[in-house]
C-alpha positions in Angstrom: 305.1 19.1 49.7 301.4 19.2 49.8 299.6 19.1 53.1 298.3 15.6 54.2 294.6 15.7 55.0 293.6 13.4 57.9 290.1 12.2 57.5 287.7 13.1 60.3 285.9 10.3 62.2 282.3 10.2 61.3 280.1 11.4 64.2 277.5 8.9 63.2 279.7 6.1 64.6 279.6 7.6 68.1 276.0 8.6 68.5 272.6 6.9 68.5 269.3 8.2 67.1 267.4 10.3 69.6 264.7 7.6 70.0 267.2 4.9 70.9 268.9 7.3 73.5 265.5 7.9 75.2 264.7 4.2 75.3 268.1 3.4 76.9 267.6 6.1 79.5 264.2 4.8 80.5 265.6 1.2 80.9 268.4 2.6 83.0 266.1 4.4 85.3 263.9 1.3 85.6 266.9 -0.8 86.5 268.1 1.6 89.2 264.6 1.9 90.7 264.3 -1.9 90.7 267.7 -2.3 92.3 267.0 0.3 95.0 263.6 -1.2 95.7 265.2 -4.6 96.2 267.7 -3.2 98.7 265.1 -1.2 100.6 262.2 -3.7 100.6 263.5 -5.7 103.7 263.9 -2.5 105.6 260.3 -1.3 104.7 258.9 -4.8 105.5 260.6 -4.8 108.9 259.4 -1.3 109.7 255.8 -2.2 108.8 256.0 -5.4 110.9 257.4 -3.5 113.9 254.6 -0.9 113.7 251.8 -3.4 113.1 248.8 -2.6 115.2 248.5 -5.0 118.1 245.2 -5.8 119.9 245.0 -6.1 123.7 241.7 -7.1 125.5 240.9 -6.1 129.0 238.3 -7.9 131.1 237.4 -6.7 134.6 234.5 -7.5 137.0 234.2 -3.8 137.9 231.7 -1.4 136.4 233.1 1.3 134.2 232.4 4.0 136.7 234.1 2.1 139.6 237.2 4.0 140.9 239.1 0.8 141.8 238.5 -0.7 138.4 239.5 2.5 136.7 242.7 2.7 138.7 243.7 -0.9 137.8 243.2 -0.6 134.0 244.8 2.8 134.0 247.9 1.4 135.8 248.1 -1.4 133.1 247.6 1.0 130.2 250.2 3.5 131.5 252.8 0.7 132.0 252.1 -0.5 128.5 252.8 2.9 127.1 256.0 3.2 129.1 257.1 0.0 127.4 256.5 1.5 123.9 252.9 0.5 123.2 251.0 3.7 122.2 247.2 3.4 121.9 246.2 4.4 118.4 249.7 4.1 117.0 250.8 0.5 117.5 248.3 -0.9 120.0 244.5 -1.0 120.4 242.8 -1.7 123.7 239.4 -3.3 124.0 237.7 -3.0 127.3 234.8 -5.0 128.8 233.5 -3.8 132.2 231.4 -6.3 134.2 229.1 -6.3 137.2 230.6 -9.2 139.1 227.9 -11.7 138.0 228.9 -14.9 136.3 226.5 -14.5 133.3 227.9 -11.0 132.5 231.5 -12.1 132.7 230.9 -15.1 130.5 229.2 -12.8 127.9 232.1 -10.3 127.9 234.7 -13.0 127.8 233.1 -14.5 124.7 233.0 -11.0 123.1 236.7 -10.4 123.7 237.7 -13.8 122.4 235.7 -13.2 119.3 237.8 -10.1 118.6 240.9 -12.5 118.5 243.3 -10.0 120.4 247.0 -10.7 120.6 246.7 -10.9 124.5 244.0 -10.4 127.1 244.4 -9.0 130.6 242.1 -10.7 133.2 241.4 -8.8 136.4 240.9 -11.5 139.1 239.5 -15.0 139.0 236.1 -13.5 138.1 237.6 -12.6 134.7 240.1 -15.4 134.3 237.7 -18.3 134.7 235.3 -17.4 131.9 238.2 -16.5 129.6 239.7 -19.9 130.0 236.4 -21.5 129.2 236.2 -19.4 126.0 239.7 -19.9 124.7 242.7 -22.2 125.2 244.8 -20.5 122.5 244.7 -16.7 123.0 247.4 -15.6 125.6 246.0 -14.4 128.9 247.8 -12.4 131.6 246.0 -12.3 134.9 246.4 -10.2 138.1 245.0 -10.7 141.6 244.2 -14.4 141.1 244.5 -16.3 144.3 245.7 -20.0 144.1 245.8 -20.4 140.3 247.1 -23.9 140.7 244.4 -25.0 143.1 241.8 -23.5 140.8 243.2 -25.4 137.9 244.1 -22.3 135.9 247.8 -23.3 135.6 249.8 -26.5 136.0 252.4 -25.1 138.4 253.6 -21.6 139.4 257.0 -22.1 137.8 255.7 -23.6 134.6 252.1 -22.6 133.9 251.8 -24.9 130.9 248.8 -23.4 129.2 247.7 -20.1 127.7 247.5 -18.2 130.9 250.1 -16.7 133.4 250.2 -13.7 135.7 250.3 -12.6 139.3 248.8 -13.9 142.5 248.0 -11.5 145.3 249.2 -13.6 148.3 250.4 -16.9 149.6 248.1 -18.7 152.0 250.5 -17.9 154.9 249.5 -14.3 154.7 246.0 -15.2 155.9 247.4 -15.9 159.4 248.7 -12.3 159.5 245.1 -11.0 159.2 244.0 -12.9 162.3 247.1 -11.7 164.2 246.3 -8.1 163.3 242.7 -8.5 164.5 244.0 -9.9 167.8 246.6 -7.1 168.1 244.2 -4.2 167.5 241.1 -5.5 169.3 241.6 -8.7 171.3 238.6 -11.0 170.4 237.7 -14.6 171.2 235.8 -15.2 167.9 236.1 -14.0 164.3 233.7 -14.3 161.4 235.8 -15.1 158.2 234.2 -13.8 155.0 235.1 -16.1 152.2 233.9 -17.1 148.7 233.3 -20.8 148.7 233.0 -20.9 145.0 236.7 -20.3 144.3 239.6 -22.5 145.4 241.2 -19.7 147.4 238.0 -19.4 149.6 238.5 -22.7 151.5 242.3 -22.4 151.1 242.4 -19.1 153.0 239.9 -20.4 155.6 242.2 -23.4 156.1 245.3 -21.2 156.7 243.3 -19.2 159.3 242.3 -22.4 161.1 245.9 -23.4 161.3 246.8 -20.3 163.4 243.5 -19.7 165.3 244.2 -22.2 168.2 247.6 -20.5 169.0 245.8 -17.1 169.1 242.8 -18.4 171.1 240.3 -17.4 168.5 237.2 -19.4 167.4 236.4 -19.0 163.7 233.1 -19.0 161.9 232.8 -19.1 158.1 230.6 -16.5 156.4 229.9 -16.9 152.7 229.9 -13.9 150.4 227.8 -15.3 147.6 225.2 -12.5 147.7 224.3 -9.3 149.6 221.4 -10.9 151.5 223.5 -13.7 152.8 226.3 -11.4 153.9 223.9 -9.1 155.8 222.1 -12.0 157.6 225.3 -13.7 158.6 227.1 -10.6 159.9 224.0 -9.5 161.8 223.6 -13.0 163.4 227.3 -13.2 164.3 227.3 -9.7 165.9 224.5 -10.6 168.4 226.1 -11.1 171.8 229.5 -12.0 170.5 232.9 -10.6 171.4 234.0 -10.9 167.9 235.5 -9.3 164.8 235.7 -9.8 161.0 238.4 -11.0 158.7 237.6 -10.4 155.0 239.6 -12.7 152.8 240.5 -12.1 149.2 237.9 -12.7 146.5 236.2 -10.8 143.7 232.8 -11.3 145.4 234.0 -9.6 148.6 235.4 -6.7 146.6 232.1 -6.3 144.8 230.3 -6.1 148.1 233.0 -4.0 149.9 230.7 -1.0 150.6 228.1 -3.3 152.2 230.7 -5.1 154.3 232.3 -2.0 155.6 228.9 -0.5 156.4 227.8 -3.6 158.3 231.1 -3.7 160.3 230.4 -0.1 161.4 226.7 -0.6 162.1 227.4 -3.6 164.3 230.5 -2.1 165.8 232.7 -5.0 164.7 236.5 -4.4 164.3 237.6 -5.8 160.9 240.8 -6.7 159.0 240.7 -6.6 155.3 242.8 -8.2 152.6 243.4 -5.0 150.5 243.8 -1.2 150.9 240.7 -0.5 148.9 238.6 -1.2 152.0 240.5 1.3 154.1 239.8 4.0 151.6 236.0 3.6 152.4 236.3 3.2 156.1 237.8 -0.3 156.7 239.6 -0.4 160.0 242.9 -2.4 159.2 244.0 -3.5 155.7 246.9 -5.7 154.9 247.7 -7.1 151.4 249.5 -6.8 148.2 249.8 -3.5 146.3 247.2 -4.3 143.6 248.2 -1.6 141.2 251.7 -2.9 141.3 250.3 -6.2 140.0 248.7 -4.5 137.1 251.9 -2.7 136.2 253.8 -6.0 136.3 251.1 -7.6 134.2 251.8 -5.0 131.5 255.4 -6.3 131.5 254.2 -9.8 130.8 251.8 -8.5 128.1 254.8 -6.8 126.5 256.8 -9.9 126.5 254.0 -11.9 124.9 253.5 -9.3 122.2 257.2 -9.7 121.4 256.9 -13.4 121.0 257.1 -15.1 124.3 254.6 -17.7 125.4 252.5 -17.7 128.7 253.4 -21.3 129.4 257.1 -20.2 129.8 256.4 -17.2 132.1 256.2 -18.2 135.8 253.3 -17.0 137.9 254.7 -14.5 140.4 253.8 -13.6 144.0 253.6 -10.1 145.3 256.8 -8.0 145.9 255.0 -5.2 147.7 252.6 -5.5 150.7 250.8 -2.5 152.3 249.5 -2.0 155.9 246.8 0.6 156.1 245.1 1.8 159.3 242.0 4.0 159.4 242.2 6.0 162.7 238.9 7.6 162.0 237.2 4.2 162.1 239.2 3.2 165.2 237.9 6.2 167.0 234.4 5.6 166.0 234.7 2.0 167.4 236.4 3.3 170.6 239.6 1.5 169.9 243.1 2.6 170.8 245.6 1.5 168.1 248.9 0.4 169.6 251.7 2.7 168.8 253.8 -0.3 167.7 251.2 -1.1 165.0 251.0 2.5 163.8 254.7 2.5 163.4 254.6 -0.4 161.0 251.8 1.1 158.9 252.5 2.2 155.4 249.6 4.6 155.5 247.5 6.0 158.4 244.1 7.5 157.4 242.9 10.2 159.8 
């Protein structure tokens, strides 16, 4: 029998011209790229949103070379960094340093608001007041603002209600402690109370001192701290023939004139109690008040929460959690005072 030949399948049936094969390959690569991009796009978008540069304004009444001002903003910036906000990577800080005057603070507040930052840090009432005049929408976190409710900055401590919230340096009851400390370290029958009448906390602190003065047998005299000349005249007049001392209440104006106040207390040999440790570092006799740097660290926590979407209106204003008692023994010796051992035992820091 003859061999049966099986016809071979034509290769033309299984192949495409080279031009068609190349076109198909190109379309396949384009499809894969499109598919992959569709899957990856949400991840890329989320990463870009997470790393978006955020803007933070800082307004302080201190000059740029002032040590206390530098310490405050550094504490804030370092706390922000610990919370994941790195300057130059995902955050940018805009600083405005003041000189304590109303005109300068208003100017710098307007400049910061014009930059439209995501949040602004306000150092004390001297910064907060002009900022609230400049904006009612940009979130503001404040530190060391006494009586924000009485000043009209917030509706209530628990529910601030507007675009500002933060930290207050004391409750009015602490003012009585200042007078008690003055009586304990140097019994006096009169005390000049340095206060700023232009802020709500000025009369408020004076009222709290008046409430405890009769029980301590101390007569009070109000001394305004509006300008250096008034401070010098008032303290010099009070010191003449009086068995008195000084109590320096909390205000940005007093802090701005702290060198003058401490110098005058030494010149007229007046024992004095101050509301913050920054006075003790330059020769103030006794200081009792909140840990200011801790307030700025906590303010960074509020700024972080706002940058992540929370609203100032929903963040309660908080009172201090840390108070400090500082005694300057060098000043006590210069005034001829013997500090009671019981008072020294309670001190957080003794400067010798």
